Each structure stands twice: as structure tokens, then as C-alpha cells.
C-alpha positions in Angstrom: 93.7 41.3 -91.9 95.0 43.2 -88.6 92.5 42.7 -85.6 91.7 46.4 -85.3 90.4 46.1 -88.2 88.2 43.4 -87.4 87.2 45.2 -83.7 85.9 48.1 -86.1 83.9 46.3 -88.1 82.1 44.5 -85.6 81.9 47.8 -83.3 79.2 50.7 -84.0 80.8 54.0 -84.5 79.5 57.3 -83.7 80.6 60.0 -86.0 81.2 63.6 -84.3 82.2 66.9 -84.1 85.4 67.0 -82.6 85.7 71.1 -83.4 82.5 71.6 -81.4 83.5 72.2 -77.4 80.6 70.3 -76.5 80.5 67.4 -78.7 84.1 67.1 -77.5 83.2 67.4 -74.3 80.3 65.1 -74.4 82.7 62.9 -76.4 85.4 62.6 -73.5 82.8 61.5 -71.3 81.5 58.8 -73.1 85.2 57.6 -74.0 85.5 57.0 -70.6 82.2 54.9 -70.1 81.6 53.2 -73.1 82.6 49.6 -73.8 84.7 48.5 -76.8 82.1 47.6 -78.9 81.5 51.7 -80.0 84.1 53.2 -81.9 84.6 57.4 -81.6 85.3 58.3 -85.1 86.4 62.7 -85.1 84.7 63.8 -88.5 87.5 65.9 -89.2 90.0 63.4 -89.0 88.3 60.8 -90.7 89.0 59.4 -94.4 86.5 59.5 -96.8 83.7 56.7 -96.5 81.7 56.1 -99.7 79.3 54.3 -97.5 78.3 57.6 -95.1 76.9 60.9 -96.0 79.1 63.9 -97.3 80.9 65.7 -94.3 78.7 68.8 -94.7 75.8 66.1 -93.4 77.8 64.3 -91.0 78.5 67.9 -89.2 74.8 68.6 -88.9 74.0 65.7 -86.8 75.1 63.2 -84.9 75.4 59.9 -87.1 75.9 56.1 -85.6 76.7 53.3 -88.1 76.0 50.4 -86.3 77.6 47.0 -86.2 75.0 45.7 -89.2 75.5 48.7 -91.1 72.3 50.8 -90.3 72.6 54.1 -90.0 71.0 56.2 -86.9 71.0 59.8 -86.7 70.1 62.6 -83.7 68.8 61.5 -80.9 68.4 57.9 -81.8 72.1 58.2 -82.7 72.5 59.4 -79.1 70.9 57.3 -77.1 72.3 54.1 -79.2 75.7 55.3 -78.4 75.1 56.0 -74.5 73.5 52.2 -74.7 77.2 51.2 -74.6 77.4 52.5 -71.6 76.2 51.2 -68.2 74.3 54.7 -67.7 72.8 53.6 -71.3 69.2 53.3 -69.8 69.0 56.6 -68.4 68.4 58.2 -72.0 65.6 55.7 -73.3 62.7 57.8 -71.8 64.2 60.6 -74.9 62.5 57.6 -77.4 59.3 57.0 -75.9 56.0 57.9 -78.2 55.1 60.8 -76.3 58.5 62.8 -75.4 60.2 61.8 -78.9 58.3 64.2 -81.1 59.6 67.2 -78.5 62.6 65.6 -78.2 63.5 65.4 -81.4 62.4 69.0 -81.9 64.5 70.5 -79.7 67.6 68.6 -80.5 67.2 69.6 -84.2 67.3 73.2 -83.3 70.2 72.9 -81.0 71.9 70.8 -83.8 71.0 73.7 -86.8 72.3 76.4 -83.9 75.5 74.6 -83.3 76.1 74.0 -87.1 75.4 77.6 -88.0 77.7 79.2 -85.3 80.7 76.9 -86.3 80.3 76.8 -89.9 78.3 79.6 -91.2 79.8 82.2 -93.2 80.1 85.6 -91.0 80.0 87.6 -94.0 76.9 88.0 -96.2 77.2 86.8 -100.2 78.3 89.4 -102.3 75.7 91.0 -104.4 75.8 90.6 -108.5 76.9 94.6 -109.5 75.5 93.5 -112.8 72.0 93.5 -111.6 72.5 96.0 -109.1 69.5 98.6 -108.2 
């Protein structure tokens, strides 16, 4: 077994959308600040992994697999990822009990907008001519 796979198995992994310019910019910043205990993986360049949700689900929201195997999503994944940096404590407020529901609403709306902007079809579905009025 090579040492790189051992390191990755003991590290948390953040799955991000490398085709999203906003996401890629944040990952570049995170990559400069993170410890070796966090691996950043572009969803578009990874091999299929049966222990993860399907690609479409991964693209809809941020996912982080902790070293123990627990899967975090959305704001929790983001806060967990930044906890592998020296500025991680600055993100914890997003999980405070009175603030977390509001942050979740904003994140969910942003994630939906981002996904639709990048991956929704630009053409409306074709009508079935056999059922045309």
C-alpha cells in the first residue's frame, strides 16, 4: 500500500465542483491555507465511488467525508473544511443554534441557483406531438 493512499484514507475529503468559478476560487484559497488532513477533490476528475452519492447529488451541494467516514453536506461541510485551516474558528458562527437555520436557507438557495445556472438545460422539454391540443 502506498503512503499517499494511507494519508488520503486518514484525511477528510472535500468534494467540490471544479467547473464552478466561484467554487474553484474558494478551493484555491482553501488549498493555500489547509493542513494535510484535508484532501480537495474535484467531482469532475474523480473515479466513481460507491460509498458516495451519485455525481448529480454531489454537484448540487458541497460534501465532505470526514476521516471516520461520516458525510457532511452544505454549510456543515463548508465549516468542517475550513476547520482544517488556522482561520477555521471564524466560520463556526454559521453553526450557532439561532443563526444556523438562516445560514442553511441562504446556502440552500445559493446552491440551487448555482446548480441551475451551470447544469440546467437551456431548452424547454419537447412537447409530445401525439398529445398536442
